[in-house]
C-alpha positions in Angstrom: 0.0 0.0 0.0 2.9 2.4 0.8 4.4 1.7 -2.5 1.2 2.6 -4.3 1.0 5.9 -2.5 4.6 6.6 -3.3 4.0 5.8 -7.0 0.9 8.1 -7.1 2.9 10.9 -5.4 5.8 10.4 -7.9 3.3 10.5 -10.8 1.7 13.7 -9.4 5.0 15.5 -8.9 6.2 14.5 -12.4 3.0 15.8 -13.9 3.3 19.1 -12.0 6.9 19.6 -13.0 5.8 19.1 -16.6 2.8 21.4 -16.3 4.2 24.3 -14.3 6.1 25.8 -17.2 3.1 25.4 -19.5 0.9 27.1 -16.9 3.3 30.0 -16.7 2.8 30.4 -20.5 6.4 29.9 -21.6 6.1 26.4 -23.2 3.3 25.5 -25.6 2.5 22.1 -27.2 2.5 22.5 -31.0 1.8 20.1 -33.9 5.0 19.9 -36.0 5.2 18.2 -39.4 8.3 15.9 -39.4 9.6 14.2 -42.5 11.1 10.7 -42.3 12.2 7.9 -44.7 9.6 5.2 -44.8 11.1 1.8 -45.7 9.2 -1.3 -46.7 8.9 -4.2 -49.1 6.7 -5.0 -52.0 6.0 -8.2 -54.0 6.7 -7.8 -57.7 5.1 -10.3 -60.0 5.8 -10.7 -63.7 4.3 -12.9 -66.4 6.3 -13.5 -69.6 5.9 -15.6 -72.7 8.9 -17.7 -73.5 9.5 -19.0 -77.0 11.7 -22.0 -77.6 12.3 -24.6 -80.2 12.6 -28.2 -79.4 13.1 -31.0 -82.0 12.1 -28.9 -85.0 9.0 -27.5 -83.3 8.4 -24.0 -81.9 6.7 -23.8 -78.5 5.4 -21.0 -76.4 5.3 -21.2 -72.6 4.0 -18.7 -70.1 6.3 -18.2 -67.2 5.3 -16.5 -63.9 8.0 -15.1 -61.6 7.9 -13.0 -58.5 10.3 -11.5 -56.1 10.4 -9.1 -53.1 11.8 -5.6 -53.7 12.9 -3.1 -51.0 11.0 0.3 -51.1 11.6 3.6 -49.5 9.7 6.9 -49.7 9.8 10.3 -48.1 6.8 10.5 -45.7 5.7 13.0 -43.1 3.9 12.7 -39.8 2.6 15.1 -37.2 4.2 15.1 -33.8 3.2 17.0 -30.7 6.3 18.9 -29.5 6.9 21.4 -26.7 8.2 24.7 -28.0 8.4 28.3 -26.7 5.0 30.0 -26.8 4.6 33.2 -28.9 6.5 36.1 -27.3 9.2 33.7 -25.8 12.5 32.5 -27.3 15.0 29.9 -26.1 18.3 31.1 -24.6 21.6 29.2 -24.8 20.5 26.8 -22.0 17.2 26.0 -23.8 15.0 27.9 -21.4 12.0 29.9 -22.8 12.4 33.5 -21.8 10.2 36.5 -22.6 11.2 38.7 -25.5 10.7 42.5 -25.5 11.0 44.4 -28.8 14.0 46.7 -28.5 15.1 45.1 -25.3 14.6 46.6 -21.8 17.4 49.1 -21.3 17.6 49.9 -17.6 15.3 47.1 -16.7 14.3 43.5 -17.4 11.8 41.8 -19.7 9.3 40.2 -17.3 6.7 39.1 -20.0 6.5 39.5 -23.8 6.9 43.2 -24.5 6.6 44.1 -20.8 9.6 45.7 -19.2 10.1 46.0 -15.5 12.3 48.9 -14.6 15.4 49.0 -12.3 15.3 51.2 -9.2 15.5 54.9 -10.1 13.8 54.3 -13.5 10.1 54.7 -14.5 8.3 52.9 -17.3 7.0 55.2 -20.1 5.6 53.4 -23.1 7.9 50.4 -23.3 11.0 52.2 -22.1 12.6 52.6 -18.7 13.5 56.3 -18.3 15.6 57.7 -15.4 13.7 59.7 -12.7 15.0 63.0 -11.3 13.1 64.1 -8.1 13.5 67.7 -9.1 12.9 68.9 -12.7 16.1 69.5 -14.7 16.0 73.2 -15.7 17.5 73.5 -19.2 18.8 70.0 -19.0 17.8 66.4 -19.3 17.5 63.7 -16.7 20.1 61.1 -17.9 20.3 58.8 -14.9 18.5 58.6 -11.6 18.9 62.0 -9.8 21.4 63.2 -12.5 20.8 66.1 -14.8 22.9 66.7 -18.0 22.8 70.2 -19.4 21.6 70.9 -23.0 24.3 72.0 -25.5 25.3 75.6 -24.9 24.4 75.4 -21.1 26.5 74.7 -18.0 25.6 73.3 -14.7 24.7 75.9 -12.0 23.4 73.4 -9.4 22.7 69.7 -9.5 19.3 70.3 -11.2 19.7 73.7 -12.9 21.7 74.7 -16.0 22.4 78.2 -17.2 23.3 79.4 -20.7 26.9 80.1 -21.7 27.9 83.2 -23.7 31.4 83.0 -25.1 31.7 86.8 -25.0 30.7 88.1 -21.5 27.6 90.2 -21.5 28.5 93.8 -20.4 25.6 95.6 -18.7 23.3 92.7 -19.3 22.9 89.0 -18.8 23.2 85.8 -20.8 19.7 84.5 -21.6 20.5 81.8 -24.1 23.7 80.3 -25.6 25.6 83.3 -27.0 22.6 85.6 -26.6 22.8 88.6 -24.3 19.9 90.7 -23.0 20.9 94.2 -22.0 20.0 95.8 -18.7 17.3 98.5 -18.7 18.8 101.6 -20.2 21.6 99.9 -22.2 21.7 98.7 -25.8 
């Protein structure tokens, strides 16, 4: 009785191990057409008329002969095979992993075309973009909490950029790259 319970438990565990990946949607059973060489034998029969002469007389005799011949032909059969489901592809170890178009830069592909972002990044569309807690003024958030100034601007603080004028602005201030605005009363 203990052996029967152990066998049932083994069968149940084996079935679960087979089904768990299928339940997770990574492995699908698909009908695949497989070609193979089908070998066999066939019986070949022939009937022929034989003409012969014996003691000045011509005779005709019908002769039956048969033999077994080897045959082979290209045939196909359908087999049920486990393959990666749509949206998954095999890696070098043969595991079915989700595929995200364009990859998941700064994150991981959790399901087909669904990225999960690393800490400090936020999902926008299907891309993980860095998050800066304070808006980057005249700059771009290039990594978590890091602003990079636009061309023609220099960093004033961690989150603020100011324009650069190659020629200093006399009696005025630099309002855009190489663009001065004069103080009131000056031209």
